[in-house]
KEDO-233917 format. One record per residue: x, y, z of N, C-alpha, C in turn. Coordinates in pm, whole numbers, plus 50000, padded with zeros to 5 digits. Example, Ala and Ser with C-alpha at 12.3 -4.5 7.8 and 13.67 -1.06 7.14 Angstrom:
BEGIN
513194943150780512304955050780513204967050780 512854977550708513674989450714512905000350787 
//
This chain:
BEGIN
773524840171082773164855671085773694858471008 773254871570955774024881970818775224886670915 775904889370839777104895070897776804911470880 776354915970818775794933070801774894934870946 773854922870990773124927371123773374918071196 773954924071321774664917171465773454917271535 773334903171604772154903571691772314920171824 770944920071893771044928271954772244931172086 772644919072154773714921172231774944924872129 775564916172049776394918571991776544933071893 775404936071882775614953471865775824962571970 775194957072044775894965972172777314965972213 777794953072179779194954172179779954963372093 779514961871942780124970971870780344981871883 779034986671946778525000271956779925006972079 780214999872186781665001272239782835001872171 782974997872114784284998371988784625008971975 785795014571996786585027271973786755029271813 786345040271712786375042171607788075039571553 788655031771468789785030071421790355020271512 789705012671598790565001771680791214994371646 792374988571691792434975471669792484962371739 791384953571711790684950071775791254934571785 791504927371938791314913971957789944906271990 789394900371919787494896772009787744883272054 788024881472114788154865972234786754856472227 787234844072207785944836872178784774840772052 785654845771974785094849671832783824838671773 783784829071795783194821271752783204819971620 781804828471489782074826171378782904839371292 783184846471422784024859171362782474869771327 781524867671366780424878371311780794894871351 781434894771482781764907571550782484917271477 783754911671434784954914471380784364919071190 783794909971150783424912271029782304921870992 781644923371068780844936671071781384946771145 782264949371244782954961171257784094967771131 784584956971023785024961970935784494962270825 783034958270793782474957270696781684974970716 781594979770845781024992370843781655001170846 783194999770818783925010370829784575014570972 784025005971087784065012671231785865010671232 786444996571206787674994671223788074992071141 790084987171093790464982170979790794970870996 791484967971155792084952971160791454944971280 791554936771275791234925571381791604914071389 791824906271472792444890271542791224884271618 790454874871550789354869771591790034853671643 790174856271790790524841171838789764834771910 789654823371845788474811871930789364799871957 789384792572056789954779172183789194766972105 788154770172031787334759571996787914755571851 787564741271786788264740371624787004743171538 785744737871599784604738371475784324757671460 784014764271631784234777471559785224779471496 786594779771535787704785071440787274785871311 786874771871295787094766871117785924776471072 784784777571130783564785971065784164804971073 784874806171138785604816171140786114820570999 787224811271003787964810670899787274813670750 786504804470778785504803670635784794817670593 783894822470737783334835970718784664846170676 785394845670704786344856870676786784855770535 786664843170476787764841370357786164841570250 785044838870261783954845170221783644861070206 783864865870320783784877970321784924888670259 785514880270179786994885970090787804897870208 788034894970369788674903670461789584898570503 790324881570468791364878670505792854889770499 792444901370449793624910070464793384919370582 792194919170645791984925670770791654917970867 791184910670870791164898370966791864889870983 792664886971125793344871471100792754866471236 792454852071183791624844171281792784833171322 792654831571467793714825871529793024812771613 793214804671616793094789271696793924792471847 793834798071956794084800872070793544803872176 793824805072318793344803172402793334820172473 792204825272487792234842672552792884845872499 794094859372563794584864972525796104861072446 795954846272413797294842672390797244846272246 795664849272160795564851672012796404859871971 796714871572070797614885571996799204885472043 799584888271962801014893771957801254906771957 802484907471994803064922971991802954932871858 802944927571762802914930771598801794934471586 800534926271654799144931171618799164944871648 799734948071784799464963471828797514966571866 796874958571925796204955071981795854965372092 794474973072085794584986172137792784979772260 792534972872169790714970772218790494958672216 790154952772327789904933872352788294934072379 787864926872320785904923272322786074911072387 785764907072529785354894772536783514891872592 782974884772510781254887572560781094871472522 779574871072583779234854572590779884838972701 780524854472769780884840372856780584844273023 781264836373118780804838773252781724851173299 780934855773399781894866573430783334859673511 782974847573599784474843773605785344836773537 785004832473420785544826873338786424841773239 785764850273228786374865273141787464871373247 787854870473394788374874773449789604864273451 789124849273423789964839073452791174844673301 790494846973192790894850973058791564860073072 791624871273157792574883073184793604880473243 793254874773384794224874573492795664862173466 795254855573333795774844673269797254852073200 796804865773146798124873873111797824884273066 798044891673250797854907773218798474915173169 800114907973174801224913573117801064922072969 799864914472896799394916972744798554928072739 797754932672849796974941172897797724958072906 798574955672895799354971172977799204978672863 799374977272721799144987972603797304983472547 796454979972587795344974372576794874986872621 793774996072555793615010072595792055005072679 791004995872594789984998472599789744981672635 788894977472718788134962072731786434965372722 786264956672626784564957372587784184941572686 783364939372764783044928272855781774926472852 781034912872806779434913572845779794897872919 779604898673028779254884173096778114879773078 777914866973075776484860773100775934858773222 776694858773375776804861473437777764864573534 777554862873656778804867573726779564880473701 778604891373720779274901973708779384909873833 778954908173908779754911274034780844910574079 781234892974039782254890074064783704895173982 783384896173838784114906373763784004921173778 783254926973838783754941873837784454942873972 784594932874086785234929974182786824928974120 786694917374027788184916274006788964927773910 787994935973819788484945873743789184958473872 788234958273992788654974774057790364965474139 790044956174198790714951174245792354947174173 792114947474048793444946673959793834961373852 793184971173921793734984073836792894990473721 791804983173726791164987773618789594995773672 789295005773554787815008873592786825010873493 785355011273515784225010073430784005021773427 784435026273268783835039073232782145038173167 781615028473166780525028073087779815012873085 778465014373101778005001173120776445003773037 776124991172997774814989872931773874979972974 772564978172963771904968072992770884963772892 770454948672818769694950372751768884934172750 767854936072672767244923072698767194920072543 767464903672528766804895972411766534884972388 765454882672376765324867172361765134861272485 764314870572563763974868972711765514866272806 766604869672757767664869172835768054885472853 768884884672946769114898972989770744902773028 771094912172978772744912372930773224921773014 774464924473079775004933573102776544937572998 776454950272978778184953372884778554961472995 780094959072995780714967873074781924976572951 782374990072934783644995772921784464995573002 785684991572987786994992973091787964997373074 788815004773129789805010873106790955012573208 792065010073187793055010973310792655026073406 792885022073548792045033573657793545045773646 793105054673647794085063073654794415071773770 793625066473861793995067973980793065059974110 793575061174267793225054374286792195051174379 791205060074317789815062874354788635055574274 789175048474210788615040574108787535029174166 787585027474338787295017974392785305021774401 784605011174393783065007174384782725007274524 781635015074548781025006574649780634992674618 779804983174761779334976374755778094971074640 777614985174675776084985774588776344983574481 777474993674402777894997874297778524984474206 779454976774276779814963474235778774955474205 777494955274285776404945174277775654949474124 774984960274157774194968574071774974973673913 776104974373940776734984373815776385001473876 776805008673860777585020273894776675027873801 777265026073687776055034773569774365029073540 774475016073582773285010673548772235017873654 772825013673809772045021073905771265030373912 772255041473823771885055073807771115058673685 771035051173587770085050073481768905041773555 768625033973592767265023073648766565025073532 767275018373410766145015573271765245007273296 764285003073218762944995673238763874983373241 764934980573163765274963473159766464962373295 766804973073378767624971273464766324966973579 765164976873594764284974473677763594958873673 763684951773555763014942273533763804928673550 764924931773603765984923773600765824921173765 766064927873817765944932473979764384926774028 763704930773953762354926674022762264914574008 762794908473898762754890273915764084886473991 764684890774026765594888374102765384886174254 764694900974273763334899274402762254888174416 761794888374301760934879274331761414861974373 762434860674311762854847374343763614849074474 764044854074508764654858374701763374855074765 762514862974768761194860374798760804842274806 760784841374733760434826574721760884816774784 762234819074770763474812274866762944814875012 762594824975043762404832075200761224828575241 760314828175125759014819175227759264806575222 760344798175176760144784975185761004778575312 761954791075338763134786075509762064789675607 762714777775694761634778775799762654789375921 761294792476044761984802076108763154798176192 763344784276203764364778576274765654788076214 765774788276080766894794575966766964809975995 766764810476075766514826876098768024836376072 769074829976059770394841176021770334839175863 769954829075812769564828575666768684833575624 767084835975681766374845575647766364858775687 767634858375735767774877575754768454878975629 769154871075630770374871775487769404876275366 768114869975321767334869475216766314883175246 766224886575336765304897475367766274907675326 767634908575378768484922275400768304925375246 768994911475146768934915775014767754921374938 766544914274971765344921374908764934933874922 765374937975055764984952375128766314961475034 767484955675018768334964974933768024968274771 767444955174738767194957774567766044969974616 765044964974676764174975574707764504988774657 765574989774759766035007174790766755012174710 767615002174596768125006574481767055013474390 766025004374328764995005274228763865019274281 763955019574431763045037274474763885043574488 765305045474469765935056174511766015066274373 766015078374458765975086974322767505089474212 767215090574124768355089274026769365101874072 
//
């Protein structure tokens, strides 16, 4: 990948990063994101954390070749362990993992998040689980994006510490995303139409005797329909 040109997914993550942020990129892989953010002048300091040795070594090489060793520190570390107090990190990105794993990473070191102002999270799945964890642990979602790339759909969340106790989300907002269900983009509709179709296929195969399970799937199908048809 050209460091100047991010994938559509990573560019969406980059767009959420505040100007002049001090960034920790968890699971940085090849350090493409911090390299791009430094080169484009959006930020001036980053820590690229990677727990797997191969991608860690690749990140080290990429940062060195890019002549950015004075601005990007690459550390072989798991999750938030990669950042120290001296780094003065105020923004954390975690992208390309399951929502459950992202929640585990955050839960393992919540004390380190006290001075972090912005979390930018891009789960590959488990979005509802992650939203539920965030709300239960004193965070609020301030914005969301949904996009399609290479026949896959990705959701992104920009997260901050909740300023009041009214940051709770409804059941629908936890499932569909408060901002996404209000915007109802073409990608959002495509995702949930596909989900609806999959549920209908399962429902069609369930025997009449499985009444409780049939009702559960029918209610989910109807809920999706209601969300998609609701006015903005």
